[in-house]
C-alpha positions as CSV (number, residue, x, y, z in Angstrom):
1,X,-45.4,166.3,65.4
2,X,-48.7,166.3,63.6
3,X,-50.8,163.3,64.7
4,X,-51.9,162.6,61.1
5,X,-48.3,162.5,60.0
6,X,-47.5,160.0,62.8
7,X,-50.5,157.9,61.7
8,X,-49.2,158.0,58.1
9,X,-45.6,157.2,58.9
10,X,-46.6,154.3,61.2
11,X,-49.0,152.7,58.8
12,X,-46.8,153.3,55.8
13,X,-44.0,151.5,57.6
14,X,-46.3,148.6,58.4
15,X,-47.4,148.4,54.7
16,X,-43.9,148.7,53.5
17,X,-42.2,146.1,55.6
18,X,-44.8,143.3,55.9
19,X,-44.8,140.4,53.5
20,X,-47.6,137.8,53.5
21,X,-50.7,139.9,53.6
22,X,-53.0,141.0,56.4
23,X,-52.5,138.1,58.8
24,X,-48.7,138.7,58.7
25,X,-49.4,142.4,59.5
26,X,-51.4,141.7,62.7
27,X,-48.4,141.4,65.1
28,X,-46.7,144.4,63.6
29,X,-49.9,146.5,63.7
30,X,-50.5,145.3,67.3
31,X,-46.9,146.2,68.4
32,X,-47.2,149.7,66.9
33,X,-50.8,150.6,67.8
34,X,-51.1,148.8,71.2
35,X,-47.6,148.5,72.6
36,X,-45.6,151.5,71.2
37,X,-48.2,154.3,70.8
38,X,-50.9,152.9,73.1
39,X,-53.6,154.2,70.8
40,X,-55.8,151.2,71.4
41,X,-56.2,148.7,74.3
42,X,-55.4,145.1,73.5
43,X,-59.0,144.0,74.0
44,X,-60.2,146.6,71.6
45,X,-57.5,145.5,69.1
46,X,-58.8,141.9,69.2
47,X,-62.3,143.2,68.5
48,X,-61.0,145.2,65.6
49,X,-59.4,142.1,64.1
50,X,-62.7,140.2,64.4
51,X,-64.7,143.0,62.8
52,X,-62.1,143.5,60.0
53,X,-62.2,139.8,59.2
54,X,-65.9,139.8,58.9
55,X,-65.9,142.7,56.4
56,X,-65.3,142.3,52.7
57,X,-61.9,143.5,51.5
58,X,-58.3,143.3,52.5
59,X,-57.8,142.5,56.2
60,X,-54.9,145.0,56.7
61,X,-56.8,147.8,55.0
62,X,-59.9,147.0,57.0
63,X,-57.9,147.1,60.2
64,X,-56.2,150.3,59.4
65,X,-59.5,152.0,58.5
66,X,-61.1,150.8,61.8
67,X,-58.1,151.9,63.8
68,X,-57.9,155.3,62.1
69,X,-61.6,155.8,62.5
70,X,-61.5,155.0,66.2
71,X,-58.6,157.5,66.7
72,X,-59.7,160.4,64.5
73,X,-63.0,159.5,62.7
74,X,-63.0,159.9,58.9
75,X,-59.8,161.8,58.5
76,X,-57.9,159.3,60.6
77,X,-59.4,156.4,58.6
78,X,-58.4,158.0,55.3
79,X,-54.8,158.6,56.4
80,X,-54.3,155.1,57.8
81,X,-55.9,153.4,54.8
82,X,-53.9,155.4,52.3
83,X,-50.7,154.8,54.3
84,X,-51.3,151.1,54.5
85,X,-52.1,150.6,50.8
86,X,-49.6,153.0,49.2
87,X,-46.4,150.9,49.7
88,X,-48.0,147.9,48.1
89,X,-49.3,150.0,45.2
90,X,-45.9,151.5,44.6
91,X,-44.1,148.2,44.8
92,X,-46.5,146.4,42.5
93,X,-46.3,149.3,40.1
94,X,-42.5,149.1,40.0
95,X,-42.6,145.4,39.6
96,X,-45.0,145.6,36.7
97,X,-42.8,148.2,35.0
98,X,-39.6,146.2,35.3
99,X,-40.8,142.6,35.7
100,X,-39.8,141.5,32.2
101,X,-36.2,142.4,33.0
102,X,-35.8,140.0,36.0
103,X,-38.6,137.5,35.8
104,X,-36.1,134.6,35.0
105,X,-33.3,135.9,37.3
106,X,-32.0,133.0,39.5
107,X,-31.3,135.4,42.4
108,X,-34.9,136.7,42.4
109,X,-36.4,133.2,42.1
110,X,-34.2,132.0,45.0
111,X,-35.2,135.1,47.1
112,X,-38.9,134.4,46.6
113,X,-38.3,130.7,47.5
114,X,-36.6,131.8,50.7
115,X,-39.3,134.2,51.7
116,X,-42.1,131.6,51.5
117,X,-41.3,129.8,54.8
118,X,-41.0,133.1,56.6
119,X,-44.4,134.2,55.3
120,X,-45.9,130.9,56.6
121,X,-44.5,131.7,60.0
122,X,-45.7,135.3,59.9
123,X,-49.2,134.0,59.2
124,X,-49.1,131.1,61.7
125,X,-47.9,133.2,64.6
126,X,-50.8,135.6,64.8
127,X,-53.2,132.7,64.2
128,X,-52.0,130.9,67.3
129,X,-51.9,134.1,69.3
130,X,-55.5,134.9,68.3
131,X,-56.6,131.4,69.1
132,X,-55.1,131.8,72.6
133,X,-56.7,135.2,73.2
134,X,-60.1,133.8,72.0
135,X,-59.8,130.9,74.5
136,X,-59.6,128.3,71.8
137,X,-58.7,125.0,73.6
138,X,-58.5,121.4,72.8
139,X,-62.2,121.1,73.7
140,X,-63.3,123.6,71.1
141,X,-60.6,123.5,68.5
142,X,-62.6,120.9,66.5
143,X,-64.8,123.8,65.2
144,X,-62.2,125.5,63.0
145,X,-60.6,122.2,62.1
146,X,-64.0,120.7,61.1
147,X,-64.8,123.8,59.0
148,X,-61.5,123.7,57.2
149,X,-61.9,120.0,56.5
150,X,-65.5,120.5,55.3
151,X,-64.3,123.1,52.9
152,X,-61.2,121.2,51.7
153,X,-62.4,117.6,51.6
154,X,-66.1,117.9,51.0
155,X,-66.0,121.0,48.8
156,X,-68.5,122.9,50.9
157,X,-68.6,126.6,50.1
158,X,-66.8,128.8,52.6
159,X,-69.8,131.2,52.3
160,X,-72.1,128.4,53.6
161,X,-69.7,127.7,56.4
162,X,-69.7,131.4,57.4
163,X,-73.5,131.6,57.3
164,X,-73.9,128.4,59.4
165,X,-71.3,129.6,61.9
166,X,-73.2,132.9,62.2
167,X,-76.5,131.1,62.7
168,X,-74.9,128.7,65.3
169,X,-73.3,131.7,67.1
170,X,-76.6,133.5,67.3
171,X,-78.5,130.4,68.6
172,X,-75.7,129.8,71.1
173,X,-75.8,133.4,72.3
174,X,-79.6,133.6,72.5
175,X,-80.6,130.2,73.8
176,X,-77.7,128.1,75.1
177,X,-75.3,130.5,76.8
178,X,-78.0,132.1,79.1
179,X,-78.7,128.6,80.5
180,X,-75.1,127.7,81.2
């Protein structure tokens, strides 16, 4: 089978059957790309997640672009990006066309209420898995907790937190880590 068609089918399926956004897609992308097809090593996949998170845009699209580019350069990136985005585009288009017909439907409202806890679990699971693979322990988990509290309680801009984290990471890598 044509490799590009395999890319398209794989990433279309990921885009079609994932609720909850990019973080909920991480375990599904990992299962397909790392475990099933073995296109990318697990360590490289973790790096792709980190890079995709630091780039502007949608996490799942960024990941699909980086994976496609790693596999087949620009044509691979275009195929995986389109395949990931197309299901959401089609679904949103259909919802927009027919929303007025079922916006107050009790069954639809109940369905969305039932999906919410599953989406939270889909987002929490890769977060804990990433924390484990990044060696986040009780000794250093205060960093993300402190950042979240600074944003939530003190109203500090997330952009400022990201810039400060980047500066601290640079200082650590240049001056502190070499002496450890």
